[in-house]
matplotlib code that plots the C-alpha trace (Angstrom):
import matplotlib.pyplot as plt

x = [0.0, 1.4, 2.3, 1.6, 3.4, 1.7, 3.3, 1.3, 2.2, 0.9, 0.1, -2.7, -6.3, -7.0, -3.5, -3.6, -7.0, -5.8, -2.8, -5.0, -7.3, -4.5, -2.9, -6.1, -7.7, -4.7, -5.8, -9.4, -8.5, -6.1, -8.9, -11.3, -9.0, -6.5, -3.6, -1.5, -1.5, 1.6, 2.1, 5.7, 6.2, 4.5, 6.0, 5.3, 7.2, 6.1, 6.8, 7.0, 3.4, 1.4, -1.5, -2.7, -1.5, 1.2, 3.2, 5.9, 9.5, 11.1, 7.8, 7.9, 10.1, 10.2, 11.3, 8.2, 10.3, 12.1, 8.7, 7.7, 11.1, 11.0, 10.9, 9.0, 6.1, 3.6, 0.8, 1.3, -1.5, -1.5, -3.3, -1.3, -3.9, -3.6, -1.9, 1.7, 4.0, 1.1, 1.0, 4.8, 4.7, 1.7, 3.3, 6.6, 4.9, 3.1, 6.3, 7.9, 5.1, 3.5, -0.3, -1.8, -4.8, -5.8, -8.8, -7.5, -10.5, -8.7, -5.8, -8.0, -10.3, -7.4, -4.7, -6.6, -5.8, -2.0, -2.2, -4.4, -2.3, 0.7, -1.0, -2.0, 1.5, 2.9, 0.0, -0.7, -3.9, -5.1, -8.1, -9.9, -13.1, -12.8, -12.4, -16.2, -18.5, -15.9, -17.4, -20.1, -19.2, -20.5, -17.3, -17.5, -21.2, -20.5, -17.5, -19.1, -22.6, -24.3, -21.8, -24.5, -26.8, -27.1, -26.7, -29.3, -28.5, -26.7, -27.7, -25.4, -25.1, -21.3, -20.0, -20.7, -19.6, -22.2, -24.9, -24.2, -24.5, -27.7, -29.3, -28.7, -29.8, -33.1, -33.7, -32.6, -33.1, -29.5, -27.5, -24.8, -21.9, -23.0, -23.3, -20.0, -18.2, -19.7, -18.8, -15.2, -15.2, -16.5, -14.0, -16.7, -15.2, -11.7, -10.2, -10.4, -13.7, -13.7, -13.2, -16.3, -18.8, -18.0, -18.9, -15.5, -15.0, -18.4, -17.5, -14.3, -16.4, -19.0, -16.3, -15.1, -18.7, -19.2, -16.1, -17.2, -20.8, -20.2, -16.5, -16.3, -14.5, -15.0, -12.4, -13.2, -13.2, -16.0, -18.3, -21.0, -20.4, -22.5, -21.8, -23.8, -21.8, -24.4, -27.5, -29.8, -31.6, -34.7, -34.7, -34.1, -37.3, -39.4, -38.4, -39.5, -42.8, -43.3, -42.4, -38.8, -35.4, -32.3, -29.3, -26.0, -26.5, -24.2, -26.1, -24.6, -26.8, -26.6, -29.0, -28.0, -24.5, -24.3, -23.4, -24.6, -22.3, -23.0, -23.2, -26.0, -28.0, -31.2, -34.8, -35.7, -39.3, -39.6, -40.8, -37.8, -35.1, -32.3, -34.1, -33.8, -30.0, -29.0, -26.1, -22.7, -24.0, -23.7, -25.8, -25.8, -28.8, -28.3, -30.9, -30.0, -32.1, -32.4, -31.9, -34.1, -33.3, -30.8, -29.4, -26.2, -26.0, -23.5, -20.7, -18.9, -15.8, -13.9, -11.1, -12.9, -15.4, -12.8, -10.2, -12.7, -13.0, -9.3, -8.6, -11.2, -9.4, -6.1, -7.8, -9.0, -5.6, -3.9, -6.2, -5.5, -1.7, -1.9, -3.7, -1.2, -3.7, -4.7, -8.3, -8.3, -5.0, -6.8, -8.4, -11.2, -12.4, -12.4, -14.3, -16.6, -14.1, -14.6, -18.0, -19.9, -19.5, -20.4, -23.8, -23.9, -25.3, -27.8, -29.2, -30.2, -33.9, -35.3, -38.0, -36.8, -37.4, -37.3, -37.3, -37.7, -37.5, -40.2, -40.6, -43.8, -45.4, -48.3, -47.4, -44.2, -45.7, -46.9, -43.4, -42.0, -44.8, -44.5, -40.8, -41.0, -43.8, -41.9, -39.0, -41.2, -41.0, -44.3, -45.1, -46.7, -47.0, -46.6, -46.8, -46.0, -44.1, -45.5, -45.6, -42.7, -43.2, -44.7, -42.6, -40.2, -39.4, -41.7, -40.4, -42.2, -41.5, -42.3, -42.0, -41.7, -42.6, -39.7, -37.8, -34.5, -31.9, -30.8, -34.4, -34.8, -31.5, -32.7, -35.9, -34.1, -31.7, -34.7, -36.4, -33.2, -33.0, -36.6, -36.1, -38.8, -36.5, -34.2, -31.6, -30.6, -33.2, -32.5, -32.6, -32.4, -33.0, -35.8, -35.3]
y = [0.0, 3.4, 5.7, 9.5, 11.7, 14.6, 17.6, 19.9, 23.5, 24.7, 22.5, 24.5, 23.5, 22.5, 21.2, 19.0, 17.7, 16.9, 15.0, 13.1, 12.1, 11.0, 8.9, 7.4, 6.6, 5.7, 2.0, 2.6, 5.4, 3.0, 0.5, 3.1, 5.0, 2.3, 4.5, 4.7, 8.3, 8.8, 11.8, 12.7, 16.1, 18.7, 22.2, 24.7, 27.3, 25.4, 21.7, 21.1, 21.7, 18.5, 18.4, 15.1, 13.3, 10.6, 11.8, 9.5, 10.4, 12.7, 14.2, 17.5, 20.4, 24.1, 24.6, 25.0, 25.6, 22.3, 20.6, 22.3, 21.2, 17.6, 15.2, 12.6, 15.2, 15.1, 17.1, 20.2, 21.1, 24.8, 25.4, 28.5, 31.0, 34.7, 36.1, 36.5, 33.5, 31.2, 32.8, 32.4, 28.8, 27.9, 29.6, 27.8, 24.5, 24.9, 26.1, 22.9, 20.9, 19.9, 19.7, 21.9, 21.7, 24.8, 26.1, 29.7, 31.7, 35.1, 33.9, 32.6, 35.7, 38.2, 36.3, 33.5, 34.5, 34.4, 31.1, 29.4, 30.6, 29.2, 25.9, 25.8, 26.7, 23.7, 21.4, 20.6, 20.4, 22.9, 22.0, 24.2, 22.5, 23.7, 27.3, 27.8, 26.2, 24.1, 20.6, 21.4, 20.1, 23.3, 23.7, 20.1, 20.6, 23.6, 22.0, 18.6, 17.8, 20.9, 21.5, 20.9, 23.6, 27.3, 28.6, 31.3, 32.1, 31.1, 32.1, 31.3, 31.5, 31.1, 32.4, 30.4, 33.2, 35.6, 32.9, 32.0, 35.6, 36.2, 33.0, 34.0, 37.6, 36.4, 33.5, 35.4, 39.0, 39.8, 42.7, 42.2, 43.2, 40.8, 37.8, 38.6, 38.5, 35.1, 33.9, 34.9, 33.2, 29.9, 30.1, 30.8, 34.3, 35.6, 38.1, 40.5, 39.5, 42.1, 39.7, 37.8, 40.3, 43.0, 40.5, 40.2, 36.5, 35.9, 38.2, 36.2, 33.1, 34.8, 35.9, 32.2, 31.0, 33.6, 32.4, 28.8, 29.5, 32.2, 32.2, 35.7, 36.7, 40.3, 42.3, 42.2, 46.0, 46.3, 44.0, 45.6, 44.2, 44.9, 43.1, 42.6, 44.8, 47.6, 45.4, 46.3, 43.8, 45.9, 45.1, 41.4, 41.5, 43.5, 41.2, 38.2, 39.9, 40.1, 36.4, 36.8, 35.8, 37.9, 36.1, 37.4, 36.2, 36.0, 36.6, 35.6, 35.7, 36.4, 38.5, 38.8, 40.1, 41.2, 39.3, 40.3, 39.6, 41.0, 40.3, 41.7, 41.1, 39.8, 39.1, 35.5, 34.1, 31.7, 28.9, 29.2, 26.5, 29.0, 30.7, 27.4, 27.3, 28.2, 28.5, 27.9, 25.9, 27.0, 26.4, 27.2, 27.1, 26.9, 27.5, 25.7, 25.8, 22.0, 21.0, 23.8, 24.5, 22.3, 23.0, 22.0, 22.1, 21.4, 22.7, 25.5, 25.6, 23.7, 21.2, 18.0, 19.3, 21.4, 18.7, 16.2, 18.3, 18.8, 15.1, 14.5, 16.8, 15.1, 11.8, 13.1, 14.5, 11.3, 9.2, 11.6, 11.3, 7.5, 7.6, 10.1, 12.9, 16.3, 17.6, 21.1, 22.6, 25.9, 26.1, 28.6, 29.2, 32.7, 32.0, 35.0, 37.7, 40.5, 39.2, 40.0, 42.7, 43.2, 44.6, 48.0, 47.8, 50.6, 48.6, 45.6, 45.3, 43.7, 44.0, 46.0, 46.3, 49.9, 51.3, 55.0, 56.8, 59.3, 62.7, 62.9, 65.7, 66.0, 65.3, 63.2, 60.0, 61.9, 63.2, 59.7, 58.2, 61.1, 60.8, 57.0, 57.4, 60.2, 57.8, 54.9, 52.9, 51.3, 50.2, 46.8, 47.1, 49.8, 49.6, 51.8, 49.9, 51.0, 54.6, 56.6, 59.4, 62.8, 64.3, 61.4, 59.7, 56.8, 53.7, 53.0, 49.9, 49.6, 46.7, 47.6, 45.9, 45.2, 48.4, 49.4, 50.1, 53.4, 54.7, 53.7, 55.4, 58.6, 58.5, 57.8, 60.7, 63.0, 61.8, 62.4, 66.0, 66.6, 66.7, 64.2, 61.4, 61.6, 59.1, 57.5, 55.0, 51.2, 49.5, 45.7, 43.4, 40.9, 37.5]
z = [0.0, -1.0, 1.9, 1.8, 4.3, 6.1, 7.8, 10.1, 10.6, 14.0, 17.0, 18.5, 18.9, 15.3, 14.6, 17.6, 16.6, 13.1, 14.5, 16.9, 14.1, 11.8, 14.5, 15.9, 12.5, 10.4, 10.0, 9.2, 6.7, 5.0, 4.6, 3.3, 1.0, -0.1, 0.9, 4.2, 5.5, 7.8, 10.1, 9.4, 11.0, 13.3, 13.7, 16.4, 18.4, 21.5, 21.3, 25.1, 26.2, 26.6, 24.1, 25.4, 22.3, 22.1, 19.2, 17.8, 18.5, 15.9, 14.7, 16.6, 15.4, 15.8, 12.1, 9.9, 6.8, 7.3, 7.3, 4.0, 2.5, 3.9, 0.9, 3.0, 3.4, 0.5, 2.1, 4.2, 6.6, 7.6, 11.0, 12.1, 10.9, 9.9, 6.9, 8.1, 8.3, 7.3, 3.8, 3.4, 4.4, 2.1, -0.9, -0.1, 0.2, -3.1, -4.8, -3.5, -5.2, -2.0, -1.8, 0.9, 3.2, 5.2, 7.2, 7.0, 5.6, 6.1, 4.1, 1.3, 1.2, 1.1, -0.9, -2.5, -6.1, -5.5, -3.6, -6.2, -9.1, -7.3, -6.9, -10.6, -11.7, -9.8, -10.6, -6.9, -5.0, -2.4, -0.2, 2.2, 3.3, 6.9, 6.0, 6.0, 8.5, 10.3, 10.3, 7.7, 4.2, 2.4, 0.4, -0.9, -1.6, -3.9, -5.5, -6.2, -5.0, -6.6, -9.3, -11.9, -10.5, -11.2, -7.6, -7.0, -3.4, -0.3, 3.2, 6.0, 9.8, 9.8, 13.1, 16.2, 18.6, 17.2, 17.1, 20.7, 21.8, 19.8, 21.2, 24.8, 24.2, 23.0, 25.4, 28.6, 27.7, 28.3, 27.0, 24.3, 26.6, 29.3, 27.0, 25.3, 28.7, 29.4, 25.9, 26.5, 29.9, 28.3, 25.4, 22.7, 22.1, 21.8, 24.2, 21.2, 19.6, 16.9, 13.9, 15.0, 16.4, 13.8, 11.0, 9.3, 10.0, 8.3, 5.5, 4.7, 4.4, 2.3, -0.2, -0.5, -1.1, -3.8, -5.6, -5.4, -6.5, -9.1, -10.1, -8.6, -5.4, -4.4, -2.5, 1.2, 1.4, -1.1, 0.8, 3.0, 6.5, 9.6, 12.9, 16.1, 18.4, 18.4, 18.4, 21.2, 23.3, 22.7, 19.0, 19.8, 21.9, 19.5, 16.6, 18.7, 19.4, 15.7, 15.1, 14.1, 15.4, 14.7, 13.2, 11.7, 8.1, 5.2, 2.0, -1.4, -4.4, -8.2, -10.2, -13.9, -14.2, -10.5, -7.4, -4.0, -1.1, 2.4, 6.1, 8.2, 11.4, 9.8, 11.0, 10.1, 10.7, 13.6, 11.2, 8.9, 9.4, 9.8, 12.6, 14.6, 14.3, 17.9, 20.3, 18.6, 15.7, 12.1, 9.0, 5.3, 3.0, -0.7, -3.4, -6.7, -9.8, -9.9, -6.3, -4.8, -1.2, 0.7, 4.1, 5.9, 9.7, 12.4, 14.5, 12.8, 14.9, 17.6, 17.6, 16.6, 14.0, 12.2, 12.4, 11.0, 7.8, 7.5, 7.9, 5.2, 2.9, 3.6, 2.7, -0.6, -1.6, -0.5, -2.7, -5.6, -5.1, -4.9, -8.3, -9.7, -10.3, -9.0, -8.9, -7.5, -8.7, -9.5, -6.1, -6.3, -9.9, -11.3, -14.5, -14.1, -13.2, -15.7, -16.6, -13.3, -10.7, -7.1, -6.6, -4.9, -1.4, -2.2, -5.1, -3.0, -2.2, 0.9, 3.5, 6.5, 10.3, 11.5, 15.0, 15.7, 19.1, 18.1, 19.8, 21.8, 19.9, 17.4, 13.8, 14.4, 13.0, 10.0, 9.2, 9.3, 7.1, 4.6, 4.2, 3.7, 1.2, -0.7, -1.3, -2.3, 0.9, 1.8, 5.4, 6.0, 9.8, 12.4, 16.2, 19.2, 21.8, 25.2, 26.5, 28.0, 30.5, 29.6, 26.8, 26.6, 23.2, 22.2, 20.6, 17.3, 15.2, 11.5, 9.0, 5.4, 2.1, -0.2, -0.7, -2.3, 0.3, -1.2, -1.2, 2.5, 3.4, 1.7, 3.7, 6.9, 6.3, 5.7, 8.9, 10.9, 9.7, 10.6, 14.3, 15.1, 16.3, 19.3, 18.1, 14.8, 13.6, 13.7, 10.3, 10.0, 7.0, 7.0, 5.2]

ax = plt.figure().add_subplot(projection="3d")
ax.plot(x, y, z, "-o")
ax.set_aspect("equal")
plt.show()
């Protein structure tokens, strides 16, 4: 049986999980795949801390570039993260004609074209199944299972930290800051949670999904990204009163020669499957022209789920190498670049949830209704949420029919200048 050597760069949470999986399941993978996958090297700056794994002698090293250059290593697994040394090592591995597996969505979203071009130039595979959704096989689905479909839209809950926070805000009526502190204590959130709660982790993943679905990967700086940091518990409660649950949603869709890619806190009806994805779980729903809606659900992060997908990618590449072939040397396709463009955020149409803190004086509601109507925004429902004290601003919630985002923004700007609201209005999309 042919042996395929693996070298892991990074011995943190995911790297240790991958090593554990390869060592524990070596025999069963050999029976399933017809190839013997051997863990040759693991590199990390810290090789003395006990990870709870019995690693064979001679496997651990502090020299990552030596792993990349080792002739016994056929597949390099990058679990370092970020875009610094990880990028250098991945490019070096590809240039040395090593196949690569990575879960690094930031690296792929920001430098994917350079990396995939290098893979193609050297005719080696690069797999990245764990870069979106952790243990969810959404990358494999788009590459293989739905390859014969025209993908109309993808909606994803792709960040477990945000989903955990939103779930607890709704269930327990807690404020964002309070849940965030608890999430950090439990290890669901990083000490600096910005990448997660400000939506950029989800945006990296949305860019990758766009490239796989449409052959078009937008620049991250062009994508409209809204996180949950400023989301009020009041709006979580009001949304629930209306029959909706708020989720941080990645939206990827194609309309003609334009692709929409964005990340937004979004109201989703209780009865919708995505509304019932709670806690730290992830899900992706795909609409194909032949398949219709399909949904993929599971743990989007963590050592075991992420390592499971990485090990699966290693197995695929090992089987390819044993057969003397490559399958994904071009990585993410770019067949539509120059043919489609990113749709302007202002041109996107949706239903919207609006909340105004309306001045308690005659005519205030009329000013709001008039401004919305003037800009072509139609209200489907309107309600006043309780009563404040004499002269205090009154919370008013409105649900719109489908409206163009730029039209709504123009109406809200006019309302803001009118003096009838005491703070900027809240605007959230509705799925």
